[in-house]
Every structure is written in structure tokens, then in C-alpha cells.
N, C-alpha and C positions, 0 to 999 in steps of 0.2 A: 758632679753633674750640674750643668748650668740651668738656670731658671727657664731659659728658652727651650732647652731640650725637654725639660719636665713638662712644659706647656704643650710641646708638640706631641709628646707621648699621650698626655691626657686627651688631647684633641682627637687623635687616632682612635683611642679607646671609646670615646663618646660616639664616634661614627659607627662603630660596631654595635654599640648598645642601642642606637636609634632604630626602632622597628621599621622594617621596610613595608610599604603599602601592600596589602594582600591583593591578589588578583580578584577581579569581580566574580562573585559567586552567588548562586541562588541562596536567599536567606533561609534560615531555619524557621520552622513553624513559629509564628508569633512575631517574627521580625518584619520591619517595614522596609520600604525603599526598593522594591522590585518593580521592574517594568518589562513587559513582554511586547515586542513589536511584531506585527503581522504585515509583511510587505504585500503590496498589491500583486495578485497572482498572475502567472503567465507572462506573456509579452506585454509591452506597453500598449495601452488601449486609447481609443479616441471616441469622442462624442461628435456626432454630426447632426446639425439641424436640431430637431426635437427627438432626442433619444436618451437612453439611460444605460447605466452599467451597474452591476452589483459586485460588491466585494464582501467576502465572508471572513469572520474571525470568531474565535472561541473564548468564552469565559469559563474557566475551570470552576468546579463546584467548591473547591477549597480556597478560592480567592476571595478576599474581602476587598472589593474594588474601591479605590480612592478617586481615580480620575481616568477618563478616556479622552485621548487626544487624537484628532485626525490631522495628519500632516500631508498636505497636498503639494506636489511639485508638478506644475502643468505649463503648457504653452498654448496660448489662444491665437486663433487666426488673426493675422494683421488686418483682415477686412471686417472682422466682427465689430459691430457698433456697440460701444461701451454702454450706452444708455438703453439699449434694447435687448442685449443678450444677458442671460442669467443662468446660474447653476444652483440647484437646490439639493441639499443633502438630507436624507431620511434615514433614521435608525429603526430597523424592524417595522418599516411601513409608516413611521411617524416623522413628518418633516421637522427639522430643528434649526436649519441655517440656510440662508440664501445669500449669494453674492454676485456681483457683476465682474466678469473677468476683464482685466485691463489690457490695453495694447502697449503699455509701457515696456521698455526693455525687450523690444521685439516680441512682445506677448508672453515671455517666460516669467513666471511668478512662483512664489512659494507662499503657502498659507497654512497656519496652525490654528486650530480651534478646538474647544472643549465640547464634547457631546454630553447630553444629559445622562447621568447615571441611572435615573429612574426609567429610562427607555431600554436599558439592558435586560437580558435574561440569561439564565444559566445555560451553558451549552453554546449552540451555534447562534450567531447574530449576523444580521445582514445590513450592510451600509449601501444604500442606493444613491447613485449620483445621477440626477436628472438634469439634462442640459436643454436649454432653449436658446439656441445660438442663431443670431440673425446678422446678415450683412445689410447692405442698403436694399431698398425696396425693388431695385432692378427695373425701375420704370413703372412698376405697378403701384398706382396711387391708393387703390382701395385695400389691397391685401399684400402681405409679405409672403414670398415663397421661402419657407424656412428649411427646405430640404436640399438646398444647393450644396455642392461639394466644397465650396470655399468657406462655408460656415462650420468651423470645427474647433474642438478643444482637445488637445493631446495630454493625456495623463502619463507621466513617466513612472516607471516601476520603482523609482526611489521613494514614491509616496508610500505611506504606511499608516497603520492604526496602532497606537501605543496605549496599552492598558497598564496603569500603575496600580499596584495592589499589595496587600499584606497577606501572607500565607496564614490561614487559620490553624490553630493547634489541632493535632490529630485526635479526633474523638470517635471516629467510626471504626476503630479496630483494623483488622487485616484488609477489609475492603477499602477503607480510607487510605491506608498506606499504599495499597496497590495502585489506586488512581494517581497518587503523587509519583510513585515510582515510574510509571509510564507516561506521566504528564508531560505535555509538550515543553513546558518551561524547564523541568528537571532534565529531560533528555537533551534539549538543545544546549544547555550549559554543561553537559557531560557530568551530571551529578548523580546518575544512577549507576549501580554496579551489581552484577550478578556474579557471585564469587563461589569458588570451590577450594578445597585444600590444595596445597602446592603440587603434590603427586596424587591427584584425584583418582579414585578407583573407577572401574566401569560403571558401577551402580550409581556413584555420586555424579558422574558425568551424564548418565541417562536421565536421572531425576532432574538435574539442572537443565537438560535439553527441553524437557516437557515444560518446566517452569518458565524458561526463557521464551518458549513458543507462546505461552499465554500472555506474558508481558509484551512481547513484540506485537501481538494483535492490538493491544491498547495504544501502541505508539503511532500517532497520526502524522508524524513527520516523514517525508520521503527522502531526506538527506542525512538522517542521523540514525545511529543504532545504539542498542544497549550493550555495553562491553561485557565480555566474560573474561575474568582474570582470577589467578590464585589469590586467596585472602591473606593479605599481609598488611601491616600498619601503613606502609607507603602506598599501597594500592587503594586502601579504604580511607586514607586520612582526609581527603578533601571532598568526600562524597556526602551528599545530603540524604540518600536513601540506599541501603545495602540489603541484598538478599544473599544469605549464605546457606548453601546446600552442602551438608557434610554428615557423615556418620558421627555418632556421638563421641566416639573416642578420638576423632580428628578435630573436634572443636577446640578453639583456643580456651585456655583455662578461665579467662574473665567472662567469656560468654557461657561456658558451662554453668557458672554460678548463677547466671540470670535465667537459664532455661529451667522451667518447672519439671521435676522428676517424680511427681505424685503418681504418674502412670508408669508402668513398667515399660521402659523403652526397648526392651527385647521383644515385646508383643504389641507395641504401639509406635507410631511416628507422631511427632509434634511439629506443628507450624505455629511459631510464637513470635510476637512482636515485642522487642525489647529496646531499651535506650530511646524511648520516644522523645524525650526532652532534649537530647544532645545529638546523637547520630542514629536516627531510627533504623533498626536492623531487624529484618524478618529472618528468623532462624528456622531452617527446615532440617530436622534431624531425627535419627532413630538408630538403634543398634542392629536392626534387621534391614538388610539390603532391599528386599522386596517391598517392605512397607515404606522405605525411603523413596523408592520409585513411585509407589502409589501416591504418596504425598505430592510428588512432582506433577503427576497427572492431574491431581486436584487443582493445583495452581494453573494448569494449562486451560482449565475451563473458566472462562470469564463469567459465565452464568453462576457457577458455584461460588466463585470468589466474591461476587457482588452480594452474596448472602451472608458473608462472614463479618458480622458487625462487632465481634469481640476480638480480643488480642490473642486468643489462643484457640487452635483447632487440633483435636486429637483424631488420628486416623488409625483404624485397626482393620483386621481382615473383613469385618462386616460392613465397613464404610463403602458406600456406592459412589464411585467417582467417575464413572463412564459417561462421556458426552459424545454421542455419535455425530459425525459430520452431517450437516444438513443435506437432504436429497437434492439432486440436480433438477431444478424446476423446468418444465417445458412450457408452462403458461405463467407469464410474468405480468402482474398488474402494476401499472405505472404509479397510480395515486390512490390512496385509500379513501379520500373524501372529495376529490376533485380539485382542480387548480384553475384560478381565475387570473387572466392577464389583462391589465388595464392600461389605457393610454394609446395615443396615435402612433402610426408608423410601425417600426420593427419591434416586436416583443418576442422573447424567447423563454421557454421552459425546458430545463434539462433534467433527464432522469438517469440515474446510475444503475447499471445492471451488473450483478456479480456472477462470475463463472469461475470454476477451478481453472488453474493455469493450463492444464493439459487438455481442456476442452475447447474446441473451436466451432464456429457457426457452420452448420451443414446446410444443405439446400432445403427449400420449401419452408423457410421461416417466414412469418407473416406478422405485420403490425396492423392493428385495427384501432383507429382513433374515433372516439365518439365526441362530437364537437357541437358547441353552440356559440353564436357570436352576434354582435349588434346588427340590427337591421337597417341602420342608416349609413352604412359604409358605401364607398365608391366601389361597387362590385366589378367594375372594369379593371381595377388595379389591385384589389385585395386578394391575397392568397395565403395558403399555409404550406410550409415546407418541412419535411422530416429529414434529419441527418443522423448518421451513426458515426461516432468519432469524427465529427465535423465533415463527413463526406455525404453530400446530399443523395438520397435514394428515391425521392419523389416529391411532387408538389401537386396541389389542387387549387383551382380557382374557387373563391367563396361566392356563393349565390344567395340572392335575397330569398328565394323560395325555400331554401334549406337552412335558413339562419337559426331556426329553433330546433334543429335536429339533423346534423350532417354527419356523415361517416366517411372516413378516409381509410381505404385498405391498400396496403403496399406489401410487395414481396421483399424479403431481405436478401440481397444479392450474396451468393456464396463467394463471389470474387473479391469481396472486401477482405477476406483472409483474416478475420478477427478471432483472436483467442484470448481467454481470460476476461477480465473486467472491461466493460466498455460503456459508452454513454449514448443515449438517444435524445436528440434535441428536436423539439417541436417549435418552429418559428412562424409567427403570424406577421404579415404585413397588413396592418389595419389602416388603410387609406380612407380619408374622409371625402365625402361628396364635394364636388366643385361648386360650392355656393360662394357668394361674394366675399364674406368674411366669416370663417368658421374658427372660433377660438379653440386652442388646443387644451380643452379641459381634460384633466387626468383620467376621470372615470367615464368619459363619454364613449369612446370606442372601447369595446371589450371583447374578449374571447374566453371560452370556458372549455376545459378538457375534463370530461366526466370520469368518474371512477370505473366506468365500464371499459375504458380504454385499456388495451392489453397487447401483449406480444406473445405469439406462439413461436417457441424457439426449439429448433432441432440442432443438436450438437453431435460432434464426433470426437473420438479420442485422438490426441496427437501423440503418437508413440515413437516418432523419430528421435534418436539420441542426438539432439541439437541443443546448444545453449540458448537458442531463442525460445525453446520450450521449457527451460528451467523455471521452476524447480522440479519438473518431471525429469527423471523417473523416481525421484526421492519423495515427492508428494504426488499422490494420484487421487483425484476426486476428493480432495480435502483431507486425506489421512496420510500419515507417514507410511511409505511403501517399502517395508523390509529394508531398512537402512543399516548398513554396517560402516562405522567410522573407524578408520585405522590411523592411529597417531604414533609418533615416535615415543620410545620409552622415556627419553629425557626431553621434557617440554619446557621451552622458555615462554616468556610473556607473549612474544609474537605468535607462537603456535596457538595459544589460547585465544588471542585476539582474532586470528584467522578463523578459528572454529566459531567464535562468537558471531563474526560477520555472516557466515553461511547459515547459522542457526536462526539469525534474525529474519532472513528472507524465508527460510523454510517455515518458520513459525507464523509469519503473516499469511501464508497460503494454506496452513493447516486449519481446516474448519472445525474439527473436534479434537479430542485428546486420545484417539485410538491409533492403532498402528504401532510399529516398534522401531526404536533406534537403539542399536547395540554398539558398544565400544570395544576395540581390540588394540593391543599393542602391535607393532609392525611385524612381530615374529609369529603372528596368528597362523594356525594351520589352514590349509586350503579348504578343508571341510567346513570350517567356521565361516568362510566367506562365500561358499556356494549358496545359490538361491537368494542372494542379497544384492542390493544396489549399493556400491561401495563409494565412499568418499575417503580418499587418501590424502592426508596433509603432511607435508614434510619435504625434505631434500633428498638427493640421491644418497647421501651418506647416512642420514638418520632414520630413513623409512625403507625397510626391506621390501615392502610391497612395490614401491616405486622403483627400487633398484632391480628387483627380479623381473619387472615388466618394462624395463627401459627400452627393449627392442620393439615393443608394441606402441610406445608413445609416438605422437606426431612430432613433438619437439623432444629429441633424444639428448641425453647427457653424454659428455665425453667419458672415456673409460675411467678417468680419475674423478669424475663428478664435479669438476671445477668450472665447467661452462656448458652452455647449451649449444647444440650443433645446428648448422644450416640444414635446410631441407628444400623440397621442390617449391615451396611457397615463399620462403624468406631466407636471404643470405644473412648470416649472423657472424659478426666479428667477435673474436675470442673475449675481449674485455667487455663488450656489450652483452654477450651471452652470460657473463658471470653476474650481471646486475639486473636481469629481467626476471619477471615472474610469469608463469603460464597457468592457464586453465585448459584442461584437456578432457573432453568427454568422449569416451570410447566404449565399445562393448566389453563387458567384463570378461577377462581371460579365464575366470573360474566357472562360468556357466553362461551359455548363450541366452539371449533375451534379457539380460540384465546389463546395467551400466556401471562404469567406473569413472568417477570424476577425480582427476589428479590435480591438486592444487600444489604446485611444486615450483621450486627455483633452487638456485645454488645456496641462497641464504634464507633464513626464516623471515628477515625483514622484507625481502622481496616477495615472499609468500603472502605476507600480511597486506602489502600494497596491492597485489593483484586480487586478493580475496575481497577487497572493498568494492570491486565491480559487482559482486554478487551479494553485497550486504544491504543495499537499499535500492529503492526504485529510481533514485536520481541518476545513477550511472548504468542502470540495467540495459538501456537502449544501445549502449556501446558493444554489448556482448551478443554475438550471433555465431553461426557456424558451429564447429566442434573443437576448434583450437584458437586460443586467444593469448596474445603476448602484451604485457604492459611494462613500461620502464618507469624509472624514478621521476622522469620529467612529465609524466601523465599521458604519454603517447600510448594509445591502445590500438592494436591491430588484430582483426578477427579474420579467420580463414575457415573454409570447409574442406576437409580432407576425405571424409567418407563419400563414396559415390552415391548419387541419387538412385535409389532402388526402384524397381517397378512397383513395389508395394506402396510407394508414396502416393500414387494415383489410385484412388479407391476403385475397386471393381464394382460392377453393377450389383452383384450379389451382396457384397459387404455394405454398400450404401443402402440397399433395401433393408438389410437386417437392422440398421441403425434407426430406421423409421418405423414406429409402431403402427402408423396408419397404413403404410404400404404393406407391412408384414401381415396386418389383419386382413387386408384385401386379398393378398396372395393366398393366405390360409383359407379364406372363404371360397376363393375361386378353385383351389385344389379340392376342397371338400365337395363342391358342386360337380366338378369333373368326375370325381370318384363315384358320386351317387349316380351320375348319368351312365358311367361305365357299368356299374353294378346292375342298374335297371336294364340296360341293353343285354347284359349277360342273362338276366332272369327271363327277359322276353325271348331271347334266342333259345334258351332251354325249354321254355313253354311251347314255342312253335315246333321245335324238334320233337318234343314228346307227342304233340298232336299228329305230326306226320307219321311217327312210328305207330301210333294207334290206328291211323287210317290204313296203313300198309298191312 
């Protein structure tokens, strides 16, 4: 062998021995070098004249913040005067940086600056961007008109707020781990995993469902989910936080050694945090199936989990884990202490109203705003406007006489067709009086929304089996509504991922930890599926429930199950039908009044792709009707197959029964009429008796 060949061989071996760079990952507790970027929300925004915009970002309690960087990408109007226009940044109400936007490069600029760490607070933070943008004086020598449409600054949504931090060591037990497991940094990087054994039993899956529901509530990202997968070394290897739900006999041997057995696991369930320094793992286990399910319900309660400051929690028959869903409120208070808005021109305050997804706004809703505002406004041009989900529902002109105590009452239009969560925005246009030169002092014009401001909300149940109402019928008024999940007997990772996507959405809408979710193999008897709302996941070949009900599906399979067939809504080519996934919500064939959601395709991979549409809020808007098709290229087509029934338009009686005020009035009226009739009968009998005596 020549020296040249030996050198070549050694060189090749050295290439194999050189470690490849690891993919970027969330650092373990105590490691430095993490950065979390919050992009500017929504569509690109603009400042005009004297106006402001707010951007919100979060600092997690387990972050040790090193630096906060504001990265602005903007374009300034080519007519703005460099020496007279300015932009001021404030963090949580405290100004910290001002600059003058340049007209160079056609006004498009980038700017990176560091915000003071001392202004930060744990949890939600507000970055305010206040613009004072001016063009030429427009011929006015004494005063500048700074509300002209050509004085603007456009902020691109490539702007962001970057927080560099170190993850603190886990010191707060299960509660601390839970916050990290659902933390936005961990979820965004895909470092959380909820795991079950490879061939999980119904009890293990049920317990995992409740646990995942609790963690999904803590996930604030609308485009990411927490995956559900079998526990294996390859699925858990790159994870930063793992929750494993398993019967004790199904635990891996190395985890069995770490779980304390001082309590009899035949009579107790244990929730225990292990491997805190390397790969933090929360093990949920028991030898008793009912106790394992009970431990899962405990993890579904964010209130109870927030109280678990130790690494271990023991659950037995006496442990109270029930957390009822909050009642549906009809009287909603917007603010607990009142909200002040300061500054000239347009100012907004937005309130978030939470409703179960199956409830929609009925008629006779009413908003009552208790207001105060500055007395030196130009009352010919100042007004207040209220919008719901950015749709205006009414305005009122501000008046000097009512500046110290004004009230705005507005009806909530039923035509808005709003269901689930929505926003109410109160916008003030605070115009200053037309004096020669009135400087735009930030605190001078103001408005105040008092704590007496409230909304009376009447809602009605949305019971149509439509994907636009999802997660109804599986979650109703915040609780799991008799759910039966039917899975193939042989499940691959795509099947578990599809299930995890659906459970993430269901969990976010579940207000408490009550209600039931049961699991069945596809050979389940019809009696087990009666009186249940069914979710069937699988293909024609591996799920008997889908195969047996193929004739009832909107998108039917061919006889060999190798493709989906054309129907009256969509012509499907054979090869295309073999690669698409479908969501089909129809009435349960096992009992009327219940629903069946078929998440089905020819392959498990296509099942997983279509299930992502019901995994997070990001893609939920694409899903409506009762039949949805999605292909690998991301094309989504939604259709409605069920005819619109007459029940969709509420009768007068049903609408009256939904309103307690009308129902009370009707009851009182009926009682009065009944009393009048009884009185007339008594008078009639009295007069008849007198006539008889006279005769």
C-alpha cells in the first residue's frame, strides 16, 4: 500500500470523526445563548401624523434576561421632513429612545437598538411606538398640520423584538417544569413531547388526553402544537421537556429506577419529575388504570398544577382533582380598575372576551360604556367609536357638557354572526381645539374608561354539525362532550401525530377537566359507540369504522381503498385521490343527534397533513362546511354537503327560551293572565249563586 493511499484513507476517516454541527436547539436549564424573537403582530402597520402603535411580547418567568433588542424595518414618507419628524419608543410606558427617520434610500431603513432591561417585567410587556411625522408646513407659517395623509411611517412585519436570555435551573418542581413544557420558546423549537407507550392502552391514552389538554391551554402560540408520540429513544432524544404517561409495567427500565415506589402503585398514582439536570421528564404512572386517568385529569387543571411546587405528587382515591368549566357569563366587565388613554388624535383600547366555541352572540346584547374625557377638546371633531372584531357597531360625538361623566349605550348586532372568542375595541378621536399653536403634549388630551363599563351578552348554542363550529360537538360549553376516539389496532407515528393535533385544539377549548374521552380499537362494538361523538382516525384498510361507513362518507373510498372517489362537489383523479386527506363531519350512524368526524385518507401521512388544519388556530380559518380536502401542496378545499335545515333559523319560541329576561316576562304575564281568569271564574260563581238565591 502506497503512502498516498494510506494518507487518503486517513483523511476519509478523519472526515467521519469530525463531529457535525448540531441543529439549533433550546438550551438546557442553566445554558446561555438562547434568543426568542417576537415578530410584529398582524399585517404591516403604519403611523400617520401624530399616532402610536403597540406591540406586545412576553418574558417567561424562567428566563434570566441578558439583553432586549428592538429591530425595526421601516419606510418613511419621502415628504417627511428629517429635522421635524421623530419616532419615540417606550417600554411599558417609559420612553427610552427617539430618532428621526431618514429619507435616504427612498425612506427605507433598518434600525437595531437595545432596550433597558430594568424596564422589563415578568409576563406581558408593551413596546409603544409613538410617531410625530411632519411634512412641510403647507403654507401655514404659524402651525404645522401634522395629520396629513402624506406624513407617514410604515413598519414592515419583518420588525421584531429579540430577547436574549439564559434558562434558569428548575427549582419550582412540577409547576416550574409545566411552565417550561408549554413555554413559547420550548414549543416553537419543537422541544416538548407528550409520550405514551408504543401500543398504548385506552387508559393510557385517556390519561394522556387530559394531560395534553392542560398543557395545550398553556401554549400561547397559534401556529405550533405539542406533539403526541410513542416513547422511544429516537422520539425523545432531542427533546428538552418530556411528559410520559404510562402504566408502571410499561415504563422503560431506566425510568422505573427513577420513580419512587414508597407508595403502593396499585393504590396510588405518581406524578414525578426526574432527570432535571439532563432531560427533564415528568412521569405519570400507576398500576391502576382509574388512578392513572385521575392523575391525567389533575394535570389538565392549570390551577392545581400551579400549586405543585415539589417534584412529586401522589394521587389516590381521596384526591380531589375536579375543576369545573367556568360558567358562561352574561355580564362581562371590561376593566377591573379603569383604563386611561392619553395623547392627541386616535387612541384605542381593546378588550378580549372569551366564549365557548359552540356559543354565538344572540340578539339583545348590549354594551354600556362609562366615560370621562378632557374638557379642552375640539368637540366638533372628537368622538368615540366601538367595534367588535374590527367591525364598527356605533359611535358618539363627545360633548363638553358630559366630559366629566358620559355614557354610551349600544346594541350588539346579531348579524355579526360571532361565535367563540372575540374582541371589543373602544377608539377615541381626541382632536384638540383650533388655537394658533397647540403643542401635542402626550398627557394633555385624555379619555378614561371606568370600571363600571360592561357588556350584557346573550348567547345561543350552535349545534349544526359543521367544521366552522369545531370543536363542537366534541367540546361543549367548555367540557369534553362524550367523546369516543376510534384508532387502528396497529398505529404508526403519523396516527399518533394526527391524534395529537386534534387533542391540542380540543384542549385549548376545554375550560375544565370534566367530561369524558374514551378510546376504542376499530373493532369496537356498536353499543360502545352509541351516545358518543366519535372521532375516527385512519385509512380504509386499517380502521373498520371508516370502512363500514364508507357509503355514508361525503368523500368515499374505492372498493379496494386505494383512492378517494369523485362526488357532486369535486372531480378527483385516481392518483390525486390516493394522496389527499379529508376531514368529514357527519351525523353518527350509531345514534341520531351525535357526530362522527372522520380524519381519513389512503395513507397515514396524508391523514397527518389534513389533521394539521384542526391542530392550531393558524389554519383553522381554512376549515368550514362539513367536508374538507387537503393535498400535499397545501391546497385546501372546503365544501358543505348537508342541506341547510329549517332548524338553523331559530323559532320565536326557542329564541325566547334562550333569554332569561324575556322568559321571566312571559312567566309573569302568564301568571297574571291565570290570576285574572281565576278571579273572573270566582266572580261568575259568586253572581250565579246570588241569582240562585234570589230565585
